[in-house]
N, C-alpha and C positions, 0 to 999 in steps of 0.2 A: 662208487665206482670210480677208477682212476682216470686221470685227466686223458689218457690214451683211449680208453674205452668211451668216455664222453665224446671226443673228438670223431670216433668211428661212428657214433650215433648222431653226428651231425651238429653238436653243440658248439656254437660260435663261440660262446665265452669261454668254454673251455680250451679251444683253440687259440684264442687271443691271449689267455693265461700261459699257455705253454710256449707260445712264440715269445712272450715276454722272458719266461725263464731261460729259453734258448739263447735269446740275445744277452741276457744278463751272465751267462755262463754258469747257471745254477747246476750242480751234479745231479739234481732231481729230474732234469730235463733229458738227461741221457738215458736214465731208466725208462721214461716214456716213450722216448724215440725207438728204444729197442723193441718195445711192444707194437709200434706202429709200422716198423720197416716192412714186415712181410705182407702188410696191407696196402702197399702203395705200389705205384708203377702203371697207374691208369691215366693220370693227367698228361695232356701234351703241353710241353713247356715252350713258351716262346720268349726269346730274348730281344729286347729293344735297345740299340746302342748306337752311339753317334756323338759328335762333338757337342759341346755346350750351346745352348741356344737354338738347336735344331727343330725344337717343338716337340720331344719326345713325349712329355707327360700329356700334352694335349691329344697327341696321336693315340696315346695308350688310352685316354678317356673314349675317343670316338671309336677305337677297336673294341672296347669293353662293351659299348652300347650296341655295336653290330653284332658281336657273339652272343649277347643277350637276346638280341632279336631272333637270332637263331636258335634259341632255347639252351643254350650252353651256359653253366655256371661258371664264373670267371674269379680267379684269384689273382691280385696284383700284388708284386713286391717291388716297391719304388726305393731305389738306393740313393741317399744323399751323402755329400761329402762332409767329413768331420773336420772342424777347425783345427789346424796343428797347433793353434796357440791356447784355445780355451777347451778344446776337446768336445765342444758342443757341436749340434747339427740342427738345422732349422727344420728338416723334414716336412717341406713345404709342397712337394709333388702331389700330394694328395688333395691340396686345396683346388685343383683343376678337375678334380674327379667327385666333387662334392654331390652331384646330382645322383650318384649311386649309392649314398650313404644310407638310404631306406630300402635298398634292394637286398633281399636275403639271399639272392643269388650270386651276390658279388661280395668278395672280402678284400679289403685293401690294407697292406701293412707296409709301414715305411721302416727303413732300416738306415742306420748309419754306417759308413765305412769302417769307422774307429781305426784309422791308420792302414788298412788294408788296401792294396793296390790292385791294378787290374778291373776297376770299375764295379766290383761287388763288395759285399760285406761278408766276414767270415761264417756267418750264420745263415747266408743266403740259401744254401742246399738244404738245410735242415728246415728252415721256414717254408720254402717250397714243397718238402716232404709232408708237413703238417696239413698244408693246403690240399695236397694230392689225398691224404687220408680223410680230409673233411668233405671229400666228394667233388671237388672242382674238377670240371672237365678240361678247362684251358688255365694254365698259369703264366701270366705274362711278367717278366722281370725286366725292369727299366733300369739300366745302369746309369751310374753317374756320367757326366760328360766325359768322354775318353779320347785318347790319342791314338797315334799309329800302332802302338804295340799292347795296349790294354785291352786284351781279348778275353779275359777269362770266362765270359759270358758263353763261348762256344763250348766250353767243358760242361756246362749245364744245361743248356737250351737245345731241343730237338731241332728248332728253326731258330736262325739267327737273323735279325732284320737290322740292316745298317742305314741309319737315317741321315740324309745330308739336306743342306740347303745352299741355295745360291748366293753368291756375294761374299763369300768368306775368303776372297783372293784368289790364290792358287787352289782350285777346288780338287784337282788331282793330289796334290801335295798332301792334301789334308787327309787322303785315304789311301795313299799309294802302297803302303806297307803291310801291316798285319791286318787292318781292318778290311782291305779289300780282298783278302785271301779267305776271311771267315765268313762273309755274307752269304745267305741262301736267297735272300731278297733284299733290293736296294730301293730305297725310297728317296725322292727328291721332294721334300716337303717345302711348303710356302711356294708353291709352284706359280703363284700369280706374280711373284717378284721378277724382276728383269734379270735374264742369264739362267732361267730354269731350265729352258730347252737346251742350251748348251751344255750346262751341267749333266744334264741326263744323257745326252749324245757322248759327252766325254767318257762317263761311266760305263756306257753300253760298249764303247771302243775298247776301254781297258777291259772289260770282262771277256770281249771277244778274243783278246790275246791270250787269256787263260787257255791252257791246254786240257780242255775236259774230255776225259775218256767217255767213249760211246757207252750210252746206258746209264750215265752219271746225271745229276740235276743240273740244269742250266739256269743261273740265275737271271731273274729279269729286273728291269729298272722301271718302277712305277712313280708316276707323279702325284701328289696329294696337296691339299689344302686343309690341313687338320682342323684350323678354326671354323672353316665353313662345312666341313664333312665330305668334301669332294675327294672322290677317289677312294674313300674309305671301304666301300662294299667290294670293289675290285681287289683292294689289298687283303681283305678278309679271305675272298674266294682264293687268293694266293696262297695264304698261309693253309689252309684247307688242303689246297692241292699238293703243297709240299709235305703235308702231313700223310696224305694217301701215298705219295711216292716214297716216303721214308719207312712206312710201314709195309708196303708191297714189295720194295727192292731188296729187303733184307739188311738195309744199311743200319736199322735200329740194333740189330744184335752186336754188331761191331762198336756202335756208339755206347750201349749200356756197359761193354765190358771196359771200354776206356774209362767211362765215367766212374764206374765202380773202382777202378784201380786208382783213380785220382783222389776220389772220395777217401779210400782206405789210406792212401799214403798222406793224405792231408791231416787225417784224424792222428795217425801215427806221428807224425812230425810234432803236432800240437801237443800230443800227450807226452811224448820223449821230452820236449822242451820244458813242459811244466814240471815234470818230475826231476829234470836237471836243475831247474831253478830251486825247487824245494831243497834238493840235496845240497846245493851250494850256499843255501840260507843259514845252515848249521855252521857254527865256529867261525863266521865271518870269513868264510872260503872265498866266496865272491868278491868281497871287498879287497881281499889280500892278493888275489889273482889281478884285479884290475890296477890296484897300486904297482904291482911288480911289471905290469906290461907297461905302464905310464912312465915308469923308471927305466924301461927297456932292461929289465933284469930277466925277463922271459917273453918269448915270442908267443902269439896267440895261438898258433898251430901246436905247440908244445903243451901249452895250457889246456886245450880242448883234447888232447891225447891223454893228458893226465887225469883230466876230469872223468872221461870215459872208463879208463882203466880202473879209477876209485869205484865208479859206479857198478862196473861189471863184477868188481872183488866183493861187493856187498851183496 
């Protein structure tokens, strides 16, 4: 049996091997993904994002336990930053989820960003797709600690949860731009800290200022203490409520079209770039162009136009 067939049979080892091949960029992984694609689309994808230190991993651990208590199979994709100097990543988020290691209904996969911006890894979509094919009901994607405009998670997740904590200084400054606009649910974690009520009030005030059309989803602000498990069941209920709204309102059709478009363009961009790099590897073309640009004998715009012209003529 192929890896794809084994994944569809629920083989955990095959899924882990395929995810490794995907993250390593092996061509065989694309062959397997082609076989899986038509069998996916059943899992509900939740995105957990927010600034560093907000307690996202602990929250994901508690949410996993809550969904398992409701009979749901859960996949977790935990994204860790890659060092710009060594290229390495600790991949330590799953340490906080060790209690699920023996649960066959939970699959946890850590990924490194490998230089990708936006809080996700380049292979996030495909790894989530494998978890979908494996039969996971819920797939939780935990981003790296993100800033105001690193909001790629909204392109992948059906429900996006923004996690904040009190005591970050100017709380609204931390979330006022892109982050505020993408959240379907907002969580003030570590709510036992001083200033949690104020942070929740300010978030609610900011959300009330958004022009939400009638019939659209109105995001709520919830308070949790992930370390103690406080507020987790209420948060799980809110995720399921948003899923029901998402499915019943018809929003999902628009979302799926947009995600398919982004996925297609992303693959097209990466494929064309790889082909261009292979083309430029011949006859030291790339090195010559860089040298000419460094000496200001050619501008980068003309260099790219010349490259595209050469590739098209071939």
